[in-house]
N, CA, C and O atoms as CSV, one atom per row, in Angstrom:
chain,resi,resn,atom,element,x,y,z
A,1,MET,N,N,5.834,-13.369,2.150
A,1,MET,CA,C,6.848,-13.579,1.171
A,1,MET,C,C,6.384,-13.354,-0.180
A,1,MET,O,O,5.230,-13.614,-0.520
A,2,THR,N,N,7.316,-12.845,-1.008
A,2,THR,CA,C,7.355,-12.447,-2.262
A,2,THR,C,C,7.876,-13.315,-3.134
A,2,THR,O,O,8.956,-13.788,-2.782
A,3,VAL,N,N,7.330,-13.775,-4.449
A,3,VAL,CA,C,7.811,-14.607,-5.098
A,3,VAL,C,C,7.748,-13.667,-6.578
A,3,VAL,O,O,6.719,-13.159,-7.024
A,4,VAL,N,N,9.076,-13.584,-7.183
A,4,VAL,CA,C,8.988,-13.397,-8.643
A,4,VAL,C,C,9.475,-14.409,-9.318
A,4,VAL,O,O,10.438,-15.054,-8.905
A,5,GLU,N,N,8.744,-14.709,-10.650
A,5,GLU,CA,C,9.184,-15.412,-11.616
A,5,GLU,C,C,9.781,-14.940,-12.882
A,5,GLU,O,O,10.154,-15.613,-13.843
A,6,ARG,N,N,9.799,-13.893,-12.739
A,6,ARG,CA,C,10.095,-13.455,-14.652
A,6,ARG,C,C,11.500,-13.601,-14.635
A,6,ARG,O,O,12.197,-13.780,-13.637
A,7,GLY,N,N,11.904,-13.503,-15.935
A,7,GLY,CA,C,13.074,-13.944,-16.138
A,7,GLY,C,C,13.520,-15.542,-15.874
A,7,GLY,O,O,12.619,-16.291,-15.498
A,8,ILE,N,N,14.653,-16.012,-16.024
A,8,ILE,CA,C,14.975,-17.283,-16.038
A,8,ILE,C,C,14.779,-17.994,-14.432
A,8,ILE,O,O,14.342,-19.134,-14.279
A,9,TYR,N,N,15.091,-17.307,-13.569
A,9,TYR,CA,C,15.119,-17.491,-11.915
A,9,TYR,C,C,13.991,-17.083,-11.118
A,9,TYR,O,O,13.353,-16.040,-11.261
A,10,ARG,N,N,13.767,-18.137,-10.128
A,10,ARG,CA,C,12.532,-17.511,-9.239
A,10,ARG,C,C,13.257,-16.880,-8.241
A,10,ARG,O,O,14.266,-17.490,-7.887
A,11,ILE,N,N,12.976,-15.608,-7.575
A,11,ILE,CA,C,13.463,-15.302,-6.798
A,11,ILE,C,C,12.464,-14.855,-5.451
A,11,ILE,O,O,11.489,-14.114,-5.576
A,12,GLU,N,N,12.953,-15.515,-4.021
A,12,GLU,CA,C,12.096,-15.670,-3.019
A,12,GLU,C,C,12.370,-14.553,-1.923
A,12,GLU,O,O,13.420,-14.686,-1.294
A,13,LEU,N,N,11.677,-13.626,-1.658
A,13,LEU,CA,C,12.186,-12.848,-0.624
A,13,LEU,C,C,11.177,-12.922,0.623
A,13,LEU,O,O,9.985,-12.620,0.557
A,14,ASN,N,N,11.883,-13.398,1.829
A,14,ASN,CA,C,10.834,-13.424,2.848
A,14,ASN,C,C,11.008,-12.111,3.611
A,14,ASN,O,O,12.117,-11.855,4.081
A,15,ARG,N,N,9.947,-11.227,3.773
A,15,ARG,CA,C,9.840,-10.114,4.282
A,15,ARG,C,C,9.947,-10.223,5.896
A,15,ARG,O,O,10.567,-9.492,6.668
A,16,ALA,N,N,9.358,-11.068,6.095
A,16,ALA,CA,C,9.200,-11.608,7.607
A,16,ALA,C,C,10.364,-11.911,8.369
A,16,ALA,O,O,10.390,-11.657,9.573
A,17,LEU,N,N,11.461,-12.501,7.700
A,17,LEU,CA,C,12.838,-12.733,8.348
A,17,LEU,C,C,13.592,-11.595,7.793
A,17,LEU,O,O,14.548,-11.292,8.507
A,18,CYS,N,N,13.461,-10.922,6.807
A,18,CYS,CA,C,13.887,-9.982,6.294
A,18,CYS,C,C,14.340,-8.363,7.346
A,18,CYS,O,O,13.411,-7.609,7.638
A,19,LYS,N,N,15.679,-8.041,7.771
A,19,LYS,CA,C,15.545,-6.883,8.831
A,19,LYS,C,C,15.862,-5.540,7.793
A,19,LYS,O,O,15.785,-4.374,8.179
A,20,ALA,N,N,16.201,-5.917,6.520
A,20,ALA,CA,C,15.977,-4.463,5.603
A,20,ALA,C,C,17.725,-3.936,5.887
A,20,ALA,O,O,18.052,-2.751,5.946
A,21,CYS,N,N,18.464,-4.829,6.001
A,21,CYS,CA,C,19.940,-4.302,6.129
A,21,CYS,C,C,20.636,-3.755,4.974
A,21,CYS,O,O,21.479,-2.861,5.043
A,22,GLY,N,N,20.180,-4.427,3.734
A,22,GLY,CA,C,20.714,-3.910,2.286
A,22,GLY,C,C,21.647,-4.584,1.794
A,22,GLY,O,O,22.096,-4.207,0.712
A,23,LEU,N,N,22.338,-6.040,2.582
A,23,LEU,CA,C,23.589,-6.392,1.991
A,23,LEU,C,C,23.494,-7.035,0.746
A,23,LEU,O,O,24.299,-6.998,-0.184
A,24,CYS,N,N,22.059,-7.829,0.856
A,24,CYS,CA,C,21.584,-8.213,-0.571
A,24,CYS,C,C,21.533,-7.619,-1.715
A,24,CYS,O,O,21.679,-8.321,-2.716
A,25,ILE,N,N,21.292,-6.027,-1.882
A,25,ILE,CA,C,21.247,-5.244,-2.599
A,25,ILE,C,C,22.781,-5.101,-3.193
A,25,ILE,O,O,23.264,-5.573,-4.222
A,26,ALA,N,N,23.319,-4.344,-2.251
A,26,ALA,CA,C,24.879,-4.263,-1.901
A,26,ALA,C,C,25.845,-5.200,-3.040
A,26,ALA,O,O,26.633,-4.830,-3.911
A,27,TRP,N,N,25.454,-6.396,-2.657
A,27,TRP,CA,C,26.437,-7.403,-3.356
A,27,TRP,C,C,25.796,-7.897,-4.489
A,27,TRP,O,O,26.568,-8.635,-5.101
A,28,CYS,N,N,24.820,-7.810,-4.971
A,28,CYS,CA,C,24.019,-7.981,-6.285
A,28,CYS,C,C,24.878,-7.597,-7.356
A,28,CYS,O,O,24.899,-6.367,-7.406
A,29,PRO,N,N,25.817,-8.271,-8.506
A,29,PRO,CA,C,26.409,-7.665,-9.473
A,29,PRO,C,C,25.849,-7.080,-10.480
A,29,PRO,O,O,26.346,-6.301,-11.293
A,30,GLN,N,N,24.378,-7.643,-10.365
A,30,GLN,CA,C,23.754,-7.215,-11.808
A,30,GLN,C,C,22.531,-6.351,-11.455
A,30,GLN,O,O,21.557,-6.238,-12.198
A,31,GLN,N,N,22.661,-5.759,-10.273
A,31,GLN,CA,C,21.548,-4.950,-9.916
A,31,GLN,C,C,20.131,-5.443,-10.076
A,31,GLN,O,O,19.222,-4.718,-10.481
A,32,VAL,N,N,19.978,-6.763,-9.724
A,32,VAL,CA,C,18.628,-7.277,-9.858
A,32,VAL,C,C,17.512,-6.667,-8.491
A,32,VAL,O,O,16.312,-6.663,-8.764
A,33,LEU,N,N,17.859,-6.268,-7.344
A,33,LEU,CA,C,17.653,-5.758,-6.303
A,33,LEU,C,C,17.569,-4.436,-6.099
A,33,LEU,O,O,18.424,-3.744,-6.651
A,34,SER,N,N,16.754,-3.915,-5.446
A,34,SER,CA,C,16.746,-2.254,-5.478
A,34,SER,C,C,15.649,-2.216,-4.079
A,34,SER,O,O,14.823,-3.070,-3.758
A,35,ALA,N,N,15.940,-1.055,-3.480
A,35,ALA,CA,C,15.426,-0.980,-2.055
A,35,ALA,C,C,13.804,-0.440,-2.504
A,35,ALA,O,O,13.571,0.043,-3.613
A,36,ASP,N,N,12.663,-0.636,-1.334
A,36,ASP,CA,C,11.556,-0.067,-1.605
A,36,ASP,C,C,11.567,1.212,-0.616
A,36,ASP,O,O,12.644,1.633,-0.194
A,37,ALA,N,N,10.468,1.756,-0.293
A,37,ALA,CA,C,10.787,3.401,0.300
A,37,ALA,C,C,10.918,3.056,2.053
A,37,ALA,O,O,11.186,3.919,2.889
A,38,GLU,N,N,10.638,1.461,2.385
A,38,GLU,CA,C,11.175,1.261,3.711
A,38,GLU,C,C,12.294,0.645,3.976
A,38,GLU,O,O,12.583,0.227,5.097
A,39,ALA,N,N,13.142,0.524,2.777
A,39,ALA,CA,C,14.445,-0.142,2.823
A,39,ALA,C,C,14.496,-1.798,2.236
A,39,ALA,O,O,15.543,-2.409,2.021
A,40,TYR,N,N,13.248,-2.291,2.062
A,40,TYR,CA,C,13.308,-3.658,2.103
A,40,TYR,C,C,13.795,-3.619,0.687
A,40,TYR,O,O,13.792,-2.605,-0.011
A,41,PRO,N,N,14.209,-4.792,0.320
A,41,PRO,CA,C,14.686,-5.364,-1.044
A,41,PRO,C,C,13.577,-5.868,-1.749
A,41,PRO,O,O,12.892,-6.737,-1.211
A,42,VAL,N,N,13.255,-5.389,-3.047
A,42,VAL,CA,C,12.471,-5.879,-3.976
A,42,VAL,C,C,12.958,-6.139,-5.366
A,42,VAL,O,O,13.895,-5.529,-5.880
A,43,VAL,N,N,12.445,-6.835,-5.790
A,43,VAL,CA,C,12.876,-7.332,-7.142
A,43,VAL,C,C,12.794,-6.682,-8.479
A,43,VAL,O,O,11.796,-6.857,-9.179
A,44,SER,N,N,13.912,-5.852,-8.920
A,44,SER,CA,C,13.408,-4.497,-9.769
A,44,SER,C,C,13.997,-5.092,-11.169
A,44,SER,O,O,13.507,-4.674,-12.218
A,45,ASN,N,N,14.878,-5.911,-11.194
A,45,ASN,CA,C,15.337,-6.521,-12.691
A,45,ASN,C,C,15.572,-8.086,-12.509
A,45,ASN,O,O,16.676,-8.553,-12.231
A,46,ALA,N,N,14.514,-8.787,-12.677
A,46,ALA,CA,C,14.643,-10.139,-12.415
A,46,ALA,C,C,15.234,-10.942,-13.772
A,46,ALA,O,O,15.829,-12.018,-13.716
A,47,ALA,N,N,14.962,-10.232,-14.935
A,47,ALA,CA,C,15.798,-10.767,-16.053
A,47,ALA,C,C,17.219,-10.688,-16.291
A,47,ALA,O,O,17.803,-11.169,-17.262
A,48,ALA,N,N,17.790,-9.978,-15.230
A,48,ALA,CA,C,19.169,-9.744,-15.243
A,48,ALA,C,C,20.071,-10.768,-14.475
A,48,ALA,O,O,21.295,-10.833,-14.595
A,49,CYS,N,N,19.131,-11.728,-13.497
A,49,CYS,CA,C,19.684,-12.489,-12.331
A,49,CYS,C,C,20.431,-13.475,-13.207
A,49,CYS,O,O,19.774,-13.967,-14.125
A,50,VAL,N,N,21.709,-13.847,-13.075
A,50,VAL,CA,C,22.614,-14.973,-13.466
A,50,VAL,C,C,22.835,-16.102,-12.486
A,50,VAL,O,O,23.603,-17.046,-12.669
A,51,ASN,N,N,21.987,-15.874,-11.302
A,51,ASN,CA,C,21.988,-17.145,-10.327
A,51,ASN,C,C,23.266,-17.442,-9.844
A,51,ASN,O,O,23.761,-18.567,-9.921
A,52,CYS,N,N,24.045,-16.062,-9.141
A,52,CYS,CA,C,25.302,-16.014,-8.606
A,52,CYS,C,C,25.152,-16.410,-7.248
A,52,CYS,O,O,26.051,-16.896,-6.561
A,53,LYS,N,N,23.792,-16.149,-6.826
A,53,LYS,CA,C,23.329,-16.429,-5.275
A,53,LYS,C,C,24.148,-15.520,-4.562
A,53,LYS,O,O,24.119,-15.791,-3.361
A,54,ALA,N,N,24.967,-14.415,-4.865
A,54,ALA,CA,C,25.369,-13.597,-3.915
A,54,ALA,C,C,24.686,-13.186,-2.646
A,54,ALA,O,O,25.061,-13.220,-1.475
A,55,CYS,N,N,23.353,-12.708,-3.328
A,55,CYS,CA,C,22.392,-12.399,-2.371
A,55,CYS,C,C,21.973,-13.264,-1.333
A,55,CYS,O,O,21.533,-12.845,-0.262
A,56,GLU,N,N,22.087,-14.340,-1.592
A,56,GLU,CA,C,21.783,-15.492,-0.444
A,56,GLU,C,C,22.689,-15.831,0.509
A,56,GLU,O,O,22.446,-16.236,1.646
A,57,ARG,N,N,24.194,-15.571,-0.222
A,57,ARG,CA,C,25.331,-15.978,0.472
A,57,ARG,C,C,25.488,-15.073,1.689
A,57,ARG,O,O,25.828,-15.461,2.807
A,58,HIS,N,N,25.214,-13.889,1.359
A,58,HIS,CA,C,25.024,-12.671,2.009
A,58,HIS,C,C,24.436,-12.098,3.164
A,58,HIS,O,O,24.888,-11.292,3.977
A,59,CYS,N,N,23.097,-12.795,3.060
A,59,CYS,CA,C,21.705,-12.290,4.068
A,59,CYS,C,C,22.231,-13.412,5.204
A,59,CYS,O,O,22.537,-14.603,5.161
A,60,PRO,N,N,22.164,-12.315,6.307
A,60,PRO,CA,C,22.522,-12.850,7.647
A,60,PRO,C,C,21.398,-13.501,7.962
A,60,PRO,O,O,21.516,-14.050,9.057
A,61,ASP,N,N,20.131,-13.705,7.351
A,61,ASP,CA,C,18.913,-13.925,8.098
A,61,ASP,C,C,18.272,-14.769,7.232
A,61,ASP,O,O,17.060,-14.791,7.447
A,62,PHE,N,N,18.689,-15.585,6.188
A,62,PHE,CA,C,18.525,-16.333,5.262
A,62,PHE,C,C,16.843,-16.109,4.587
A,62,PHE,O,O,15.953,-16.912,4.310
A,63,ALA,N,N,16.939,-14.781,4.509
A,63,ALA,CA,C,15.414,-14.278,3.779
A,63,ALA,C,C,15.285,-13.967,2.329
A,63,ALA,O,O,14.393,-13.203,1.960
A,64,ILE,N,N,16.224,-14.577,1.370
A,64,ILE,CA,C,16.440,-14.483,0.318
A,64,ILE,C,C,16.812,-15.815,-0.308
A,64,ILE,O,O,17.792,-16.419,0.128
A,65,GLU,N,N,16.017,-16.357,-1.401
A,65,GLU,CA,C,16.561,-17.548,-1.971
A,65,GLU,C,C,16.313,-17.277,-3.551
A,65,GLU,O,O,15.252,-16.759,-3.902
A,66,VAL,N,N,17.351,-17.650,-4.542
A,66,VAL,CA,C,17.074,-17.561,-6.111
A,66,VAL,C,C,16.924,-19.345,-6.116
A,66,VAL,O,O,17.386,-20.180,-5.339
A,67,ILE,N,N,16.182,-19.470,-7.186
A,67,ILE,CA,C,15.855,-20.802,-7.748
A,67,ILE,C,C,15.893,-21.197,-8.940
A,67,ILE,O,O,15.065,-20.709,-9.710
A,68,ALA,N,N,16.695,-22.023,-9.363
A,68,ALA,CA,C,16.916,-22.158,-10.740
A,68,ALA,C,C,15.770,-23.049,-11.052
A,68,ALA,O,O,15.260,-23.796,-10.217
A,69,PRO,N,N,15.317,-22.923,-12.507
A,69,PRO,CA,C,14.085,-23.618,-13.126
A,69,PRO,C,C,14.452,-25.371,-12.866
A,69,PRO,O,O,15.591,-25.826,-12.760
A,70,MET,N,N,13.335,-26.066,-12.810
A,70,MET,CA,C,13.655,-27.561,-13.006
A,70,MET,C,C,13.632,-27.924,-14.521
A,70,MET,O,O,12.833,-27.550,-15.380
A,71,ALA,N,N,14.727,-28.760,-14.631
A,71,ALA,CA,C,15.016,-29.325,-16.120
A,71,ALA,C,C,13.954,-30.064,-16.566
A,71,ALA,O,O,13.986,-30.580,-17.683
């Protein structure tokens, strides 16, 4: 599992659950995610994340989670 805590939100990608379908990358309106050499998503622009959770909602395998900081 990859955890990225740059920017405001923490983005967790579970590669063991991910099948590299690319839906999270395609649905992200802020281009926070990109594909690595094997087509798996990686966080390439965490500071642009606006916590819309489009990536979470469209992931068929529940392999990505966006977590807001605790107040």
